[in-house]
C-alpha positions in Angstrom: 140.8 74.0 45.5 138.6 70.9 45.1 138.9 68.7 42.0 135.3 68.7 40.4 135.9 67.3 36.9 138.0 64.9 35.2 139.4 67.6 33.2 140.6 69.5 36.3 142.4 66.4 37.7 144.3 65.8 34.3 145.3 69.5 34.3 146.7 69.2 38.0 148.3 65.9 37.1 150.1 67.4 34.2 151.4 70.3 36.3 152.6 67.6 38.7 154.6 65.6 36.1 156.4 68.7 35.3 157.3 69.4 38.9 158.4 65.8 39.4 160.4 66.0 36.2 162.1 69.2 37.1 163.1 67.8 40.6 164.6 64.7 39.0 166.7 66.9 36.6 167.8 69.2 39.4 169.0 66.2 41.7 171.0 64.7 38.9 172.9 67.9 38.7 173.6 68.2 42.6 177.3 67.8 43.4 180.2 69.7 45.0 180.9 72.9 43.2 177.6 73.5 41.4 176.0 76.8 42.3 172.3 77.2 43.5 171.9 79.4 40.4 173.0 76.7 38.1 170.3 74.3 39.6 167.7 77.0 39.2 168.6 77.3 35.6 167.9 73.7 35.1 164.4 74.2 36.3 163.9 77.2 34.0 164.7 75.1 31.0 162.6 72.3 32.1 159.7 74.7 32.5 160.4 76.4 29.1 160.3 73.0 27.6 157.0 72.0 29.0 155.5 75.5 28.5 155.2 76.0 32.4 155.8 78.9 34.5 157.4 79.4 38.1 154.6 79.7 40.6 156.7 81.8 43.0 157.4 84.3 40.2 154.1 84.6 39.3 152.4 85.0 42.7 155.0 86.7 44.5 157.7 88.2 42.2 160.3 85.8 43.6 163.7 86.3 42.2 164.3 82.6 41.2 162.5 80.1 39.2 162.7 77.7 42.3 163.4 78.0 45.9 166.7 76.5 46.8 167.7 76.4 50.5 171.0 75.1 51.9 171.7 73.7 55.4 170.1 75.9 58.1 168.0 77.9 55.6 164.5 76.2 56.1 162.8 77.6 53.2 162.5 80.2 50.3 166.2 80.3 49.5 167.1 82.5 46.6 169.2 81.0 44.0 172.6 82.6 43.6 176.3 82.3 43.5 176.5 79.9 46.4 178.4 76.8 45.6 177.5 73.4 47.1 179.9 71.7 49.4 180.1 67.9 50.1 177.9 67.1 53.1 175.3 70.0 52.4 171.6 69.4 52.8 170.0 71.2 49.8 166.0 71.6 49.7 164.9 71.8 46.1 161.4 73.4 46.2 159.6 73.5 42.9 156.2 74.9 42.2 155.0 75.0 38.5 152.0 76.7 36.8 150.6 75.2 33.7 147.3 76.5 31.9 146.1 78.0 35.2 146.9 75.0 37.5 149.7 74.8 40.1 151.7 71.8 41.6 154.2 72.0 44.4 156.8 69.6 45.7 160.1 69.7 47.6 163.0 67.2 48.1 166.1 67.4 50.3 169.2 66.1 48.8 172.6 65.4 50.5 175.6 66.5 48.4 178.1 63.7 48.2 178.4 61.7 51.4 176.3 63.1 54.2 176.9 62.5 57.9 174.5 59.9 59.4 172.5 62.4 61.3 171.9 64.3 58.1 171.0 61.2 56.3 168.5 60.2 59.1 167.0 63.6 59.0 166.1 63.3 55.5 164.9 59.7 56.0 162.7 61.1 58.9 161.1 63.7 56.6 160.3 61.1 54.0 158.8 58.8 56.5 156.7 61.6 58.0 155.4 62.4 54.6 154.6 58.8 53.7 152.7 58.2 57.0 150.8 61.5 56.8 149.6 60.7 53.3 147.9 57.4 54.4 145.6 59.5 56.6 145.1 62.3 54.0 141.9 60.9 52.7 138.4 62.1 52.3 136.5 61.8 55.6 139.4 61.8 57.9 140.1 65.0 60.2 142.5 67.6 58.9 144.3 67.5 62.2 145.1 63.6 61.5 147.8 64.8 59.0 149.7 66.9 61.6 149.2 64.4 64.4 151.0 61.7 62.0 153.8 64.0 61.0 154.5 65.2 64.7 154.4 61.6 66.0 156.8 60.2 63.4 159.3 63.3 63.7 159.5 63.3 67.5 159.8 59.6 67.8 163.0 59.8 65.7 164.5 62.6 67.9 164.0 65.6 65.6 161.9 68.9 65.7 159.3 70.6 63.4 159.8 74.1 62.1 157.0 76.2 63.8 155.0 78.4 61.4 155.9 76.4 58.3 153.2 74.0 57.0 151.4 72.5 54.1 148.5 74.2 52.4 145.7 74.1 49.8 146.8 74.4 46.1 145.4 74.5 42.7 144.6 77.8 41.2 147.4 79.7 43.3 150.3 78.4 45.3 148.7 79.0 48.7 145.0 78.3 49.2 143.0 77.3 52.2 143.2 75.2 54.3 146.6 75.5 56.1 147.8 72.0 57.1 149.9 72.1 60.2 152.8 69.6 60.9 151.4 69.1 64.5 148.2 68.0 66.0 145.7 70.9 66.4 142.7 69.9 68.2 140.6 72.6 66.6 141.1 71.4 63.1 138.9 68.4 63.4 136.7 69.3 60.3 136.8 66.3 57.7 138.8 66.3 54.5 136.5 66.9 51.6 136.3 64.8 48.5 138.5 66.2 45.7 140.4 68.7 48.0 144.0 69.6 46.9 146.6 70.0 49.5 150.3 69.8 50.0 151.7 67.8 53.1 155.1 69.5 53.9 157.1 68.0 56.9 159.7 70.4 57.7 162.2 68.7 60.0 165.0 70.6 61.9 167.7 69.5 64.2 167.4 67.4 67.2 164.8 68.0 69.7 167.3 68.5 72.6 169.5 70.9 70.7 167.3 72.7 68.5 163.9 73.2 69.8 164.5 77.0 70.2 165.9 77.1 66.8 163.0 75.3 65.5 160.6 77.9 67.1 162.5 80.8 65.2 163.5 79.5 61.9 160.3 80.2 59.9 160.2 83.9 60.8 164.2 84.3 60.4 164.3 82.8 57.0 161.1 84.8 55.8 162.7 88.1 57.1 166.0 87.5 55.3 164.2 86.3 52.1 162.1 89.5 52.1 165.2 91.6 52.6 166.8 89.8 49.6 164.0 90.5 47.4 163.6 94.2 48.5 167.3 94.8 47.6 167.0 93.2 44.2 164.1 95.2 43.2 
């Protein structure tokens, strides 16, 4: 969506504050031995306290309040009995709906002491996000975002998970436009004033060892997630 009024902007900001507070509460609870279901319950309590609802549950009937993915699960992990272990990489993906407006964010957290390569991967994703946000301004081409993400990630020796990307958001989780994590020459249209998007660098492995895995990860994770959802219904 595009923000057209101060009231819409304030509504989006309110949803964003809930997402930020929820991620902070979940991060504080990340430690060896905690289950992903326990982390998800924290999100549920934060949402209930704020009068918010889970975007994935509203739009897709997702089994959890949030998506929690561990290690080689790229996205859309279903919270459950899995207990975190020291060194795990945990993705806390939180989307809240409040009064008809959605906000979405994800942070990757290392459980306990992480290996240097894991810590570098997290830093790379954060750096790619910060660099991409600098070009995500009205008037710049949409493909400048992907170009900045791709440049940053590849320069640090990592790959991007093909098929997973940012997107428009506002009245639903996923709205137009798609925001790829690589340079797409055709996406030269300028970003409009007030457009609301997510920027989501999904960083995987090292380029040498994991390029093939990166090409497959989106389809594999979504296939597994869909099957888990089907079984729980």
